[in-house]
PDB file of N, CA, C, O and CB in Angstrom:
ATOM      1  N   MET A   1     133.696-245.858  56.201  1.00  0.00           N
ATOM      2  CA  MET A   1     133.949-246.773  57.278  1.00  0.00           C
ATOM      3  C   MET A   1     134.311-248.127  56.667  1.00  0.00           C
ATOM      4  O   MET A   1     133.545-248.660  55.864  1.00  0.00           O
ATOM      5  CB  MET A   1     132.721-246.879  58.227  1.00  0.00           C
ATOM      6  N   PRO A   2     135.441-248.681  57.024  1.00  0.00           N
ATOM      7  CA  PRO A   2     135.824-249.973  56.461  1.00  0.00           C
ATOM      8  C   PRO A   2     135.005-251.112  57.063  1.00  0.00           C
ATOM      9  O   PRO A   2     134.676-251.089  58.249  1.00  0.00           O
ATOM     10  CB  PRO A   2     137.312-250.225  56.688  1.00  0.00           C
ATOM     11  N   VAL A   3     134.683-252.092  56.250  1.00  0.00           N
ATOM     12  CA  VAL A   3     133.982-253.289  56.711  1.00  0.00           C
ATOM     13  C   VAL A   3     134.779-254.510  56.276  1.00  0.00           C
ATOM     14  O   VAL A   3     135.563-254.439  55.329  1.00  0.00           O
ATOM     15  CB  VAL A   3     132.523-253.345  56.154  1.00  0.00           C
ATOM     16  N   ALA A   4     134.579-255.638  56.971  1.00  0.00           N
ATOM     17  CA  ALA A   4     135.339-256.845  56.679  1.00  0.00           C
ATOM     18  C   ALA A   4     134.983-257.427  55.318  1.00  0.00           C
ATOM     19  O   ALA A   4     135.865-257.897  54.599  1.00  0.00           O
ATOM     20  CB  ALA A   4     135.106-257.879  57.758  1.00  0.00           C
ATOM     21  N   ALA A   5     133.710-257.403  54.956  1.00  0.00           N
ATOM     22  CA  ALA A   5     133.269-257.962  53.679  1.00  0.00           C
ATOM     23  C   ALA A   5     131.946-257.321  53.289  1.00  0.00           C
ATOM     24  O   ALA A   5     131.227-256.805  54.144  1.00  0.00           O
ATOM     25  CB  ALA A   5     133.130-259.511  53.760  1.00  0.00           C
ATOM     26  N   GLN A   6     131.624-257.351  52.000  1.00  0.00           N
ATOM     27  CA  GLN A   6     130.352-256.777  51.554  1.00  0.00           C
ATOM     28  C   GLN A   6     129.178-257.640  51.974  1.00  0.00           C
ATOM     29  O   GLN A   6     128.107-257.114  52.277  1.00  0.00           O
ATOM     30  CB  GLN A   6     130.349-256.601  50.041  1.00  0.00           C
ATOM     31  N   ASN A   7     129.352-258.949  51.998  1.00  0.00           N
ATOM     32  CA  ASN A   7     128.281-259.849  52.418  1.00  0.00           C
ATOM     33  C   ASN A   7     128.537-260.293  53.850  1.00  0.00           C
ATOM     34  O   ASN A   7     129.668-260.623  54.209  1.00  0.00           O
ATOM     35  CB  ASN A   7     128.176-261.077  51.470  1.00  0.00           C
ATOM     36  N   PHE A   8     127.490-260.302  54.670  1.00  0.00           N
ATOM     37  CA  PHE A   8     127.621-260.672  56.068  1.00  0.00           C
ATOM     38  C   PHE A   8     126.316-261.269  56.556  1.00  0.00           C
ATOM     39  O   PHE A   8     125.304-261.218  55.856  1.00  0.00           O
ATOM     40  CB  PHE A   8     128.020-259.458  56.926  1.00  0.00           C
ATOM     41  N   LYS A   9     126.333-261.836  57.753  1.00  0.00           N
ATOM     42  CA  LYS A   9     125.145-262.398  58.395  1.00  0.00           C
ATOM     43  C   LYS A   9     125.006-261.765  59.773  1.00  0.00           C
ATOM     44  O   LYS A   9     125.999-261.417  60.411  1.00  0.00           O
ATOM     45  CB  LYS A   9     125.234-263.961  58.499  1.00  0.00           C
ATOM     46  N   TYR A  10     123.766-261.620  60.224  1.00  0.00           N
ATOM     47  CA  TYR A  10     123.512-261.114  61.562  1.00  0.00           C
ATOM     48  C   TYR A  10     122.288-261.816  62.126  1.00  0.00           C
ATOM     49  O   TYR A  10     121.504-262.399  61.377  1.00  0.00           O
ATOM     50  CB  TYR A  10     123.316-259.577  61.552  1.00  0.00           C
ATOM     51  N   ASN A  11     122.120-261.762  63.440  1.00  0.00           N
ATOM     52  CA  ASN A  11     120.964-262.370  64.092  1.00  0.00           C
ATOM     53  C   ASN A  11     119.831-261.358  64.149  1.00  0.00           C
ATOM     54  O   ASN A  11     120.002-260.245  64.647  1.00  0.00           O
ATOM     55  CB  ASN A  11     121.324-262.872  65.515  1.00  0.00           C
ATOM     56  N   LYS A  12     118.671-261.755  63.634  1.00  0.00           N
ATOM     57  CA  LYS A  12     117.483-260.897  63.651  1.00  0.00           C
ATOM     58  C   LYS A  12     116.531-261.451  64.709  1.00  0.00           C
ATOM     59  O   LYS A  12     116.153-262.622  64.664  1.00  0.00           O
ATOM     60  CB  LYS A  12     116.788-260.834  62.229  1.00  0.00           C
ATOM     61  N   PHE A  13     116.151-260.602  65.657  1.00  0.00           N
ATOM     62  CA  PHE A  13     115.293-261.006  66.761  1.00  0.00           C
ATOM     63  C   PHE A  13     113.869-260.517  66.519  1.00  0.00           C
ATOM     64  O   PHE A  13     113.685-259.392  66.055  1.00  0.00           O
ATOM     65  CB  PHE A  13     115.833-260.464  68.099  1.00  0.00           C
ATOM     66  N   PRO A  14     112.848-261.340  66.823  1.00  0.00           N
ATOM     67  CA  PRO A  14     111.465-260.882  66.684  1.00  0.00           C
ATOM     68  C   PRO A  14     111.181-259.733  67.657  1.00  0.00           C
ATOM     69  O   PRO A  14     111.462-259.841  68.851  1.00  0.00           O
ATOM     70  CB  PRO A  14     110.480-262.049  66.929  1.00  0.00           C
ATOM     71  N   LEU A  15     110.634-258.659  67.151  1.00  0.00           N
ATOM     72  CA  LEU A  15     110.402-257.465  67.963  1.00  0.00           C
ATOM     73  C   LEU A  15     109.448-257.737  69.119  1.00  0.00           C
ATOM     74  O   LEU A  15     109.621-257.175  70.200  1.00  0.00           O
ATOM     75  CB  LEU A  15     109.853-256.345  67.099  1.00  0.00           C
ATOM     76  N   GLY A  16     108.447-258.586  68.913  1.00  0.00           N
ATOM     77  CA  GLY A  16     107.451-258.863  69.946  1.00  0.00           C
ATOM     78  C   GLY A  16     108.025-259.461  71.212  1.00  0.00           C
ATOM     79  O   GLY A  16     107.463-259.267  72.291  1.00  0.00           O
ATOM     80  N   GLU A  17     109.142-260.191  71.109  1.00  0.00           N
ATOM     81  CA  GLU A  17     109.733-260.795  72.304  1.00  0.00           C
ATOM     82  C   GLU A  17     110.239-259.745  73.288  1.00  0.00           C
ATOM     83  O   GLU A  17     110.311-260.007  74.489  1.00  0.00           O
ATOM     84  CB  GLU A  17     110.873-261.719  71.912  1.00  0.00           C
ATOM     85  N   PHE A  18     110.580-258.589  72.803  1.00  0.00           N
ATOM     86  CA  PHE A  18     111.128-257.547  73.674  1.00  0.00           C
ATOM     87  C   PHE A  18     110.035-256.708  74.342  1.00  0.00           C
ATOM     88  O   PHE A  18     110.326-255.905  75.229  1.00  0.00           O
ATOM     89  CB  PHE A  18     112.051-256.640  72.875  1.00  0.00           C
ATOM     90  N   PHE A  19     108.790-256.888  73.925  1.00  0.00           N
ATOM     91  CA  PHE A  19     107.686-256.136  74.524  1.00  0.00           C
ATOM     92  C   PHE A  19     106.849-256.993  75.451  1.00  0.00           C
ATOM     93  O   PHE A  19     105.832-256.528  75.967  1.00  0.00           O
ATOM     94  CB  PHE A  19     106.806-255.548  73.445  1.00  0.00           C
ATOM     95  N   SER A  20     107.251-258.238  75.676  1.00  0.00           N
ATOM     96  CA  SER A  20     106.559-259.119  76.613  1.00  0.00           C
ATOM     97  C   SER A  20     107.396-259.194  77.885  1.00  0.00           C
ATOM     98  O   SER A  20     108.420-259.877  77.911  1.00  0.00           O
ATOM     99  CB  SER A  20     106.324-260.548  75.996  1.00  0.00           C
ATOM    100  N   PRO A  21     106.970-258.497  78.946  1.00  0.00           N
ATOM    101  CA  PRO A  21     107.800-258.501  80.163  1.00  0.00           C
ATOM    102  C   PRO A  21     107.790-259.880  80.814  1.00  0.00           C
ATOM    103  O   PRO A  21     106.721-260.468  80.976  1.00  0.00           O
ATOM    104  CB  PRO A  21     107.301-257.436  81.169  1.00  0.00           C
ATOM    105  N   PRO A  22     108.940-260.405  81.188  1.00  0.00           N
ATOM    106  CA  PRO A  22     109.001-261.706  81.850  1.00  0.00           C
ATOM    107  C   PRO A  22     108.583-261.597  83.317  1.00  0.00           C
ATOM    108  O   PRO A  22     108.602-260.508  83.890  1.00  0.00           O
ATOM    109  CB  PRO A  22     110.416-262.291  81.747  1.00  0.00           C
ATOM    110  N   GLU A  23     108.210-262.715  83.917  1.00  0.00           N
ATOM    111  CA  GLU A  23     107.891-262.751  85.337  1.00  0.00           C
ATOM    112  C   GLU A  23     109.202-262.678  86.111  1.00  0.00           C
ATOM    113  O   GLU A  23     110.074-263.532  85.948  1.00  0.00           O
ATOM    114  CB  GLU A  23     107.079-264.041  85.711  1.00  0.00           C
ATOM    115  N   THR A  24     109.339-261.660  86.948  1.00  0.00           N
ATOM    116  CA  THR A  24     110.608-261.446  87.659  1.00  0.00           C
ATOM    117  C   THR A  24     110.505-261.628  89.166  1.00  0.00           C
ATOM    118  O   THR A  24     111.515-261.546  89.865  1.00  0.00           O
ATOM    119  CB  THR A  24     111.121-260.068  87.369  1.00  0.00           C
ATOM    120  N   LYS A  25     109.298-261.873  89.682  1.00  0.00           N
ATOM    121  CA  LYS A  25     109.171-262.064  91.131  1.00  0.00           C
ATOM    122  C   LYS A  25     109.786-263.394  91.524  1.00  0.00           C
ATOM    123  O   LYS A  25     109.682-264.390  90.808  1.00  0.00           O
ATOM    124  CB  LYS A  25     107.687-262.002  91.574  1.00  0.00           C
ATOM    125  N   VAL A  26     110.431-263.381  92.681  1.00  0.00           N
ATOM    126  CA  VAL A  26     111.053-264.590  93.199  1.00  0.00           C
ATOM    127  C   VAL A  26     110.886-264.592  94.713  1.00  0.00           C
ATOM    128  O   VAL A  26     110.950-263.546  95.360  1.00  0.00           O
ATOM    129  CB  VAL A  26     112.565-264.677  92.793  1.00  0.00           C
ATOM    130  N   GLY A  27     110.672-265.769  95.260  1.00  0.00           N
ATOM    131  CA  GLY A  27     110.539-265.900  96.709  1.00  0.00           C
ATOM    132  C   GLY A  27     111.888-265.774  97.400  1.00  0.00           C
ATOM    133  O   GLY A  27     112.937-265.683  96.762  1.00  0.00           O
ATOM    134  N   ARG A  28     111.823-265.772  98.723  1.00  0.00           N
ATOM    135  CA  ARG A  28     113.041-265.591  99.508  1.00  0.00           C
ATOM    136  C   ARG A  28     114.059-266.687  99.251  1.00  0.00           C
ATOM    137  O   ARG A  28     115.260-266.419  99.252  1.00  0.00           O
ATOM    138  CB  ARG A  28     112.708-265.544 100.978  1.00  0.00           C
ATOM    139  N   LYS A  29     113.615-267.896  99.034  1.00  0.00           N
ATOM    140  CA  LYS A  29     114.516-269.006  98.739  1.00  0.00           C
ATOM    141  C   LYS A  29     114.228-269.598  97.362  1.00  0.00           C
ATOM    142  O   LYS A  29     114.669-270.705  97.052  1.00  0.00           O
ATOM    143  CB  LYS A  29     114.394-270.090  99.813  1.00  0.00           C
ATOM    144  N   GLY A  30     113.506-268.877  96.557  1.00  0.00           N
ATOM    145  CA  GLY A  30     113.123-269.372  95.246  1.00  0.00           C
ATOM    146  C   GLY A  30     114.236-269.257  94.218  1.00  0.00           C
ATOM    147  O   GLY A  30     115.289-268.673  94.472  1.00  0.00           O
ATOM    148  N   GLN A  31     113.976-269.825  93.064  1.00  0.00           N
ATOM    149  CA  GLN A  31     114.930-269.774  91.968  1.00  0.00           C
ATOM    150  C   GLN A  31     114.397-268.782  90.929  1.00  0.00           C
ATOM    151  O   GLN A  31     113.202-268.767  90.632  1.00  0.00           O
ATOM    152  CB  GLN A  31     115.158-271.200  91.341  1.00  0.00           C
ATOM    153  N   VAL A  32     115.275-267.970  90.390  1.00  0.00           N
ATOM    154  CA  VAL A  32     114.855-266.967  89.405  1.00  0.00           C
ATOM    155  C   VAL A  32     114.545-267.642  88.074  1.00  0.00           C
ATOM    156  O   VAL A  32     115.115-268.681  87.742  1.00  0.00           O
ATOM    157  CB  VAL A  32     115.948-265.884  89.219  1.00  0.00           C
ATOM    158  N   ASN A  33     113.634-267.035  87.319  1.00  0.00           N
ATOM    159  CA  ASN A  33     113.283-267.541  86.002  1.00  0.00           C
ATOM    160  C   ASN A  33     114.384-267.232  84.995  1.00  0.00           C
ATOM    161  O   ASN A  33     115.118-266.254  85.139  1.00  0.00           O
ATOM    162  CB  ASN A  33     111.953-266.945  85.536  1.00  0.00           C
ATOM    163  N   GLN A  34     114.486-268.067  83.988  1.00  0.00           N
ATOM    164  CA  GLN A  34     115.413-267.815  82.897  1.00  0.00           C
ATOM    165  C   GLN A  34     114.615-267.344  81.691  1.00  0.00           C
ATOM    166  O   GLN A  34     113.476-267.760  81.482  1.00  0.00           O
ATOM    167  CB  GLN A  34     116.250-269.085  82.557  1.00  0.00           C
ATOM    168  N   VAL A  35     115.222-266.482  80.913  1.00  0.00           N
ATOM    169  CA  VAL A  35     114.575-266.020  79.683  1.00  0.00           C
ATOM    170  C   VAL A  35     115.380-266.520  78.494  1.00  0.00           C
ATOM    171  O   VAL A  35     116.597-266.681  78.574  1.00  0.00           O
ATOM    172  CB  VAL A  35     114.452-264.463  79.655  1.00  0.00           C
ATOM    173  N   GLU A  36     114.689-266.760  77.402  1.00  0.00           N
ATOM    174  CA  GLU A  36     115.338-267.158  76.165  1.00  0.00           C
ATOM    175  C   GLU A  36     114.788-266.292  75.043  1.00  0.00           C
ATOM    176  O   GLU A  36     113.609-265.937  75.029  1.00  0.00           O
ATOM    177  CB  GLU A  36     115.120-268.673  75.869  1.00  0.00           C
ATOM    178  N   PHE A  37     115.649-265.967  74.122  1.00  0.00           N
ATOM    179  CA  PHE A  37     115.246-265.197  72.964  1.00  0.00           C
ATOM    180  C   PHE A  37     115.550-266.010  71.713  1.00  0.00           C
ATOM    181  O   PHE A  37     116.579-266.680  71.630  1.00  0.00           O
ATOM    182  CB  PHE A  37     115.961-263.821  72.929  1.00  0.00           C
ATOM    183  N   THR A  38     114.661-265.943  70.758  1.00  0.00           N
ATOM    184  CA  THR A  38     114.886-266.639  69.497  1.00  0.00           C
ATOM    185  C   THR A  38     115.424-265.640  68.483  1.00  0.00           C
ATOM    186  O   THR A  38     115.166-264.440  68.571  1.00  0.00           O
ATOM    187  CB  THR A  38     113.578-267.311  68.980  1.00  0.00           C
ATOM    188  N   SER A  39     116.165-266.154  67.532  1.00  0.00           N
ATOM    189  CA  SER A  39     116.677-265.295  66.465  1.00  0.00           C
ATOM    190  C   SER A  39     116.811-266.114  65.199  1.00  0.00           C
ATOM    191  O   SER A  39     116.865-267.343  65.232  1.00  0.00           O
ATOM    192  CB  SER A  39     118.038-264.659  66.854  1.00  0.00           C
ATOM    193  N   THR A  40     116.862-265.416  64.099  1.00  0.00           N
ATOM    194  CA  THR A  40     117.068-266.026  62.798  1.00  0.00           C
ATOM    195  C   THR A  40     118.318-265.415  62.194  1.00  0.00           C
ATOM    196  O   THR A  40     118.456-264.193  62.139  1.00  0.00           O
ATOM    197  CB  THR A  40     115.830-265.827  61.869  1.00  0.00           C
ATOM    198  N   GLU A  41     119.235-266.271  61.738  1.00  0.00           N
ATOM    199  CA  GLU A  41     120.431-265.753  61.084  1.00  0.00           C
ATOM    200  C   GLU A  41     120.033-265.236  59.703  1.00  0.00           C
ATOM    201  O   GLU A  41     119.507-265.981  58.876  1.00  0.00           O
ATOM    202  CB  GLU A  41     121.544-266.851  60.979  1.00  0.00           C
ATOM    203  N   THR A  42     120.290-263.962  59.470  1.00  0.00           N
ATOM    204  CA  THR A  42     119.843-263.295  58.259  1.00  0.00           C
ATOM    205  C   THR A  42     121.044-262.820  57.442  1.00  0.00           C
ATOM    206  O   THR A  42     121.895-262.093  57.955  1.00  0.00           O
ATOM    207  CB  THR A  42     118.923-262.111  58.604  1.00  0.00           C
ATOM    208  N   PRO A  43     121.116-263.226  56.179  1.00  0.00           N
ATOM    209  CA  PRO A  43     122.204-262.722  55.330  1.00  0.00           C
ATOM    210  C   PRO A  43     121.871-261.323  54.807  1.00  0.00           C
ATOM    211  O   PRO A  43     120.707-261.007  54.564  1.00  0.00           O
ATOM    212  CB  PRO A  43     122.464-263.688  54.146  1.00  0.00           C
ATOM    213  N   ASP A  44     122.884-260.502  54.640  1.00  0.00           N
ATOM    214  CA  ASP A  44     122.685-259.152  54.105  1.00  0.00           C
ATOM    215  C   ASP A  44     123.981-258.719  53.440  1.00  0.00           C
ATOM    216  O   ASP A  44     124.978-259.440  53.471  1.00  0.00           O
ATOM    217  CB  ASP A  44     122.259-258.139  55.232  1.00  0.00           C
ATOM    218  N   SER A  45     123.961-257.556  52.849  1.00  0.00           N
ATOM    219  CA  SER A  45     125.163-257.031  52.210  1.00  0.00           C
ATOM    220  C   SER A  45     125.140-255.513  52.254  1.00  0.00           C
ATOM    221  O   SER A  45     124.092-254.891  52.427  1.00  0.00           O
ATOM    222  CB  SER A  45     125.282-257.532  50.753  1.00  0.00           C
ATOM    223  N   THR A  46     126.317-254.938  52.094  1.00  0.00           N
ATOM    224  CA  THR A  46     126.421-253.487  52.087  1.00  0.00           C
ATOM    225  C   THR A  46     126.143-252.944  50.693  1.00  0.00           C
ATOM    226  O   THR A  46     126.258-253.663  49.700  1.00  0.00           O
ATOM    227  CB  THR A  46     127.805-253.042  52.568  1.00  0.00           C
ATOM    228  N   GLU A  47     125.785-251.698  50.632  1.00  0.00           N
ATOM    229  CA  GLU A  47     125.600-250.999  49.358  1.00  0.00           C
ATOM    230  C   GLU A  47     126.550-249.818  49.340  1.00  0.00           C
ATOM    231  O   GLU A  47     126.728-249.139  50.352  1.00  0.00           O
ATOM    232  CB  GLU A  47     124.112-250.533  49.158  1.00  0.00           C
ATOM    233  N   ASP A  48     127.154-249.576  48.203  1.00  0.00           N
ATOM    234  CA  ASP A  48     128.090-248.466  48.083  1.00  0.00           C
ATOM    235  C   ASP A  48     127.328-247.155  47.907  1.00  0.00           C
ATOM    236  O   ASP A  48     126.409-247.061  47.093  1.00  0.00           O
ATOM    237  CB  ASP A  48     129.056-248.695  46.903  1.00  0.00           C
ATOM    238  N   HIS A  49     127.719-246.156  48.673  1.00  0.00           N
ATOM    239  CA  HIS A  49     127.179-244.797  48.569  1.00  0.00           C
ATOM    240  C   HIS A  49     128.350-243.836  48.679  1.00  0.00           C
ATOM    241  O   HIS A  49     129.390-244.189  49.237  1.00  0.00           O
ATOM    242  CB  HIS A  49     126.094-244.507  49.681  1.00  0.00           C
ATOM    243  N   GLY A  50     128.199-242.654  48.165  1.00  0.00           N
ATOM    244  CA  GLY A  50     129.271-241.679  48.289  1.00  0.00           C
ATOM    245  C   GLY A  50     128.794-240.273  47.992  1.00  0.00           C
ATOM    246  O   GLY A  50     127.837-240.072  47.244  1.00  0.00           O
ATOM    247  N   LEU A  51     129.464-239.310  48.580  1.00  0.00           N
ATOM    248  CA  LEU A  51     129.203-237.893  48.345  1.00  0.00           C
ATOM    249  C   LEU A  51     130.544-237.195  48.186  1.00  0.00           C
ATOM    250  O   LEU A  51     131.562-237.658  48.700  1.00  0.00           O
ATOM    251  CB  LEU A  51     128.366-237.257  49.510  1.00  0.00           C
ATOM    252  N   ASP A  52     130.534-236.106  47.488  1.00  0.00           N
ATOM    253  CA  ASP A  52     131.734-235.314  47.321  1.00  0.00           C
ATOM    254  C   ASP A  52     131.397-233.888  47.708  1.00  0.00           C
ATOM    255  O   ASP A  52     130.322-233.386  47.380  1.00  0.00           O
ATOM    256  CB  ASP A  52     132.281-235.399  45.864  1.00  0.00           C
ATOM    257  N   ASP A  53     132.302-233.244  48.393  1.00  0.00           N
ATOM    258  CA  ASP A  53     132.091-231.860  48.822  1.00  0.00           C
ATOM    259  C   ASP A  53     133.352-231.078  48.487  1.00  0.00           C
ATOM    260  O   ASP A  53     134.380-231.271  49.136  1.00  0.00           O
ATOM    261  CB  ASP A  53     131.755-231.770  50.360  1.00  0.00           C
ATOM    262  N   PRO A  54     133.299-230.203  47.495  1.00  0.00           N
ATOM    263  CA  PRO A  54     134.500-229.433  47.154  1.00  0.00           C
ATOM    264  C   PRO A  54     134.855-228.456  48.276  1.00  0.00           C
ATOM    265  O   PRO A  54     133.988-227.785  48.837  1.00  0.00           O
ATOM    266  CB  PRO A  54     134.293-228.669  45.829  1.00  0.00           C
ATOM    267  N   ILE A  55     136.145-228.395  48.586  1.00  0.00           N
ATOM    268  CA  ILE A  55     136.641-227.486  49.619  1.00  0.00           C
ATOM    269  C   ILE A  55     137.511-226.439  48.929  1.00  0.00           C
ATOM    270  O   ILE A  55     138.470-226.778  48.236  1.00  0.00           O
ATOM    271  CB  ILE A  55     137.448-228.258  50.736  1.00  0.00           C
ATOM    272  N   PRO A  56     137.172-225.172  49.123  1.00  0.00           N
ATOM    273  CA  PRO A  56     137.988-224.124  48.495  1.00  0.00           C
ATOM    274  C   PRO A  56     139.434-224.188  48.972  1.00  0.00           C
ATOM    275  O   PRO A  56     139.702-224.499  50.132  1.00  0.00           O
ATOM    276  CB  PRO A  56     137.401-222.738  48.794  1.00  0.00           C
ATOM    277  N   ASN A  57     140.361-223.892  48.069  1.00  0.00           N
ATOM    278  CA  ASN A  57     141.783-223.928  48.392  1.00  0.00           C
ATOM    279  C   ASN A  57     142.110-222.982  49.551  1.00  0.00           C
ATOM    280  O   ASN A  57     142.977-223.288  50.371  1.00  0.00           O
ATOM    281  CB  ASN A  57     142.616-223.561  47.158  1.00  0.00           C
ATOM    282  N   SER A  58     141.432-221.852  49.625  1.00  0.00           N
ATOM    283  CA  SER A  58     141.705-220.905  50.721  1.00  0.00           C
ATOM    284  C   SER A  58     141.358-221.528  52.078  1.00  0.00           C
ATOM    285  O   SER A  58     142.048-221.269  53.064  1.00  0.00           O
ATOM    286  CB  SER A  58     140.902-219.591  50.518  1.00  0.00           C
ATOM    287  N   ASP A  59     140.303-222.341  52.144  1.00  0.00           N
ATOM    288  CA  ASP A  59     139.964-223.018  53.400  1.00  0.00           C
ATOM    289  C   ASP A  59     141.054-224.009  53.791  1.00  0.00           C
ATOM    290  O   ASP A  59     141.408-224.115  54.966  1.00  0.00           O
ATOM    291  CB  ASP A  59     138.610-223.742  53.275  1.00  0.00           C
ATOM    292  N   SER A  60     141.585-224.735  52.813  1.00  0.00           N
ATOM    293  CA  SER A  60     142.656-225.689  53.093  1.00  0.00           C
ATOM    294  C   SER A  60     143.905-224.961  53.589  1.00  0.00           C
ATOM    295  O   SER A  60     144.558-225.415  54.528  1.00  0.00           O
ATOM    296  CB  SER A  60     142.984-226.520  51.836  1.00  0.00           C
ATOM    297  N   MET A  61     144.233-223.846  52.965  1.00  0.00           N
ATOM    298  CA  MET A  61     145.418-223.083  53.377  1.00  0.00           C
ATOM    299  C   MET A  61     145.235-222.517  54.781  1.00  0.00           C
ATOM    300  O   MET A  61     146.171-222.538  55.581  1.00  0.00           O
ATOM    301  CB  MET A  61     145.700-221.942  52.379  1.00  0.00           C
ATOM    302  N   ASN A  62     144.034-222.010  55.093  1.00  0.00           N
ATOM    303  CA  ASN A  62     143.766-221.475  56.432  1.00  0.00           C
ATOM    304  C   ASN A  62     143.839-222.576  57.486  1.00  0.00           C
ATOM    305  O   ASN A  62     144.352-222.345  58.581  1.00  0.00           O
ATOM    306  CB  ASN A  62     142.386-220.798  56.475  1.00  0.00           C
ATOM    307  N   ALA A  63     143.336-223.762  57.174  1.00  0.00           N
ATOM    308  CA  ALA A  63     143.374-224.868  58.132  1.00  0.00           C
ATOM    309  C   ALA A  63     144.809-225.306  58.390  1.00  0.00           C
ATOM    310  O   ALA A  63     145.156-225.640  59.523  1.00  0.00           O
ATOM    311  CB  ALA A  63     142.542-226.054  57.623  1.00  0.00           C
ATOM    312  N   ALA A  64     145.639-225.309  57.369  1.00  0.00           N
ATOM    313  CA  ALA A  64     147.037-225.706  57.534  1.00  0.00           C
ATOM    314  C   ALA A  64     147.787-224.719  58.419  1.00  0.00           C
ATOM    315  O   ALA A  64     148.739-225.105  59.097  1.00  0.00           O
ATOM    316  CB  ALA A  64     147.725-225.816  56.173  1.00  0.00           C
ATOM    317  N   ALA A  65     147.376-223.446  58.425  1.00  0.00           N
ATOM    318  CA  ALA A  65     148.050-222.430  59.223  1.00  0.00           C
ATOM    319  C   ALA A  65     147.596-222.433  60.682  1.00  0.00           C
ATOM    320  O   ALA A  65     148.242-221.818  61.530  1.00  0.00           O
ATOM    321  CB  ALA A  65     147.813-221.067  58.619  1.00  0.00           C
ATOM    322  N   MET A  66     146.492-223.118  60.979  1.00  0.00           N
ATOM    323  CA  MET A  66     145.964-223.154  62.353  1.00  0.00           C
ATOM    324  C   MET A  66     146.758-224.149  63.185  1.00  0.00           C
ATOM    325  O   MET A  66     147.214-225.166  62.664  1.00  0.00           O
ATOM    326  CB  MET A  66     144.456-223.529  62.359  1.00  0.00           C
ATOM    327  N   PRO A  67     146.931-223.865  64.489  1.00  0.00           N
ATOM    328  CA  PRO A  67     147.597-224.849  65.352  1.00  0.00           C
ATOM    329  C   PRO A  67     146.710-226.086  65.526  1.00  0.00           C
ATOM    330  O   PRO A  67     145.484-225.988  65.470  1.00  0.00           O
ATOM    331  CB  PRO A  67     147.931-224.226  66.737  1.00  0.00           C
ATOM    332  N   ALA A  68     147.329-227.235  65.734  1.00  0.00           N
ATOM    333  CA  ALA A  68     146.573-228.484  65.876  1.00  0.00           C
ATOM    334  C   ALA A  68     145.713-228.475  67.130  1.00  0.00           C
ATOM    335  O   ALA A  68     144.636-229.071  67.145  1.00  0.00           O
ATOM    336  CB  ALA A  68     147.521-229.680  65.909  1.00  0.00           C
ATOM    337  N   CYS A  69     146.170-227.811  68.173  1.00  0.00           N
ATOM    338  CA  CYS A  69     145.438-227.758  69.439  1.00  0.00           C
ATOM    339  C   CYS A  69     145.374-226.288  69.868  1.00  0.00           C
ATOM    340  O   CYS A  69     146.297-225.811  70.529  1.00  0.00           O
ATOM    341  CB  CYS A  69     146.127-228.660  70.550  1.00  0.00           C
ATOM    342  N   PRO A  70     144.308-225.556  69.510  1.00  0.00           N
ATOM    343  CA  PRO A  70     144.280-224.112  69.742  1.00  0.00           C
ATOM    344  C   PRO A  70     144.201-223.691  71.204  1.00  0.00           C
ATOM    345  O   PRO A  70     144.571-222.562  71.525  1.00  0.00           O
ATOM    346  CB  PRO A  70     143.132-223.532  69.023  1.00  0.00           C
ATOM    347  N   THR A  71     143.733-224.556  72.104  1.00  0.00           N
ATOM    348  CA  THR A  71     143.666-224.186  73.518  1.00  0.00           C
ATOM    349  C   THR A  71     144.572-225.106  74.315  1.00  0.00           C
ATOM    350  O   THR A  71     144.808-226.238  73.894  1.00  0.00           O
ATOM    351  CB  THR A  71     142.209-224.258  74.048  1.00  0.00           C
ATOM    352  N   PRO A  72     145.092-224.655  75.461  1.00  0.00           N
ATOM    353  CA  PRO A  72     146.045-225.469  76.214  1.00  0.00           C
ATOM    354  C   PRO A  72     145.455-226.755  76.788  1.00  0.00           C
ATOM    355  O   PRO A  72     146.203-227.704  77.025  1.00  0.00           O
ATOM    356  CB  PRO A  72     146.614-224.658  77.327  1.00  0.00           C
ATOM    357  N   ASN A  73     144.139-226.825  77.020  1.00  0.00           N
ATOM    358  CA  ASN A  73     143.567-228.005  77.657  1.00  0.00           C
ATOM    359  C   ASN A  73     142.828-228.932  76.689  1.00  0.00           C
ATOM    360  O   ASN A  73     142.020-229.748  77.131  1.00  0.00           O
ATOM    361  CB  ASN A  73     142.631-227.578  78.742  1.00  0.00           C
ATOM    362  N   CYS A  74     143.078-228.832  75.407  1.00  0.00           N
ATOM    363  CA  CYS A  74     142.423-229.758  74.479  1.00  0.00           C
ATOM    364  C   CYS A  74     143.347-230.918  74.189  1.00  0.00           C
ATOM    365  O   CYS A  74     144.570-230.786  74.218  1.00  0.00           O
ATOM    366  CB  CYS A  74     142.023-229.048  73.168  1.00  0.00           C
ATOM    367  N   ALA A  75     142.740-232.053  73.909  1.00  0.00           N
ATOM    368  CA  ALA A  75     143.541-233.248  73.594  1.00  0.00           C
ATOM    369  C   ALA A  75     143.708-233.336  72.095  1.00  0.00           C
ATOM    370  O   ALA A  75     142.764-233.048  71.358  1.00  0.00           O
ATOM    371  CB  ALA A  75     142.879-234.548  74.151  1.00  0.00           C
ATOM    372  N   PRO A  76     144.872-233.723  71.621  1.00  0.00           N
ATOM    373  CA  PRO A  76     145.043-233.864  70.172  1.00  0.00           C
ATOM    374  C   PRO A  76     144.128-234.945  69.630  1.00  0.00           C
ATOM    375  O   PRO A  76     143.953-235.993  70.251  1.00  0.00           O
ATOM    376  CB  PRO A  76     146.503-234.187  69.826  1.00  0.00           C
ATOM    377  N   ARG A  77     143.545-234.684  68.467  1.00  0.00           N
ATOM    378  CA  ARG A  77     142.632-235.638  67.835  1.00  0.00           C
ATOM    379  C   ARG A  77     143.412-236.669  67.055  1.00  0.00           C
ATOM    380  O   ARG A  77     144.404-236.351  66.399  1.00  0.00           O
ATOM    381  CB  ARG A  77     141.637-234.920  66.917  1.00  0.00           C
ATOM    382  N   LYS A  78     142.953-237.921  67.129  1.00  0.00           N
ATOM    383  CA  LYS A  78     143.537-238.973  66.318  1.00  0.00           C
ATOM    384  C   LYS A  78     142.675-239.119  65.075  1.00  0.00           C
ATOM    385  O   LYS A  78     141.455-239.263  65.166  1.00  0.00           O
ATOM    386  CB  LYS A  78     143.641-240.321  67.108  1.00  0.00           C
ATOM    387  N   VAL A  79     143.305-239.083  63.937  1.00  0.00           N
ATOM    388  CA  VAL A  79     142.550-239.189  62.687  1.00  0.00           C
ATOM    389  C   VAL A  79     142.817-240.527  62.054  1.00  0.00           C
ATOM    390  O   VAL A  79     142.277-240.823  60.988  1.00  0.00           O
ATOM    391  CB  VAL A  79     142.912-238.055  61.715  1.00  0.00           C
TER     392      VAL A  79
END
């Protein structure tokens, strides 16, 4: 999966804020409460990982011989 850069920043939210239910009751002419969430900008980076899976040549040849859309009602896949 391509990424824009190896180093990036994201907002980290305290988990406890999401487990405290806010007061949501409001009167007929009342004003609703506002909620605020705090976050900390956290730097991070990606790590390179990889796997290799050998595919037998016969499997590649069989796949090339198959139609791209084997049933009439399937949509072609975008790769």
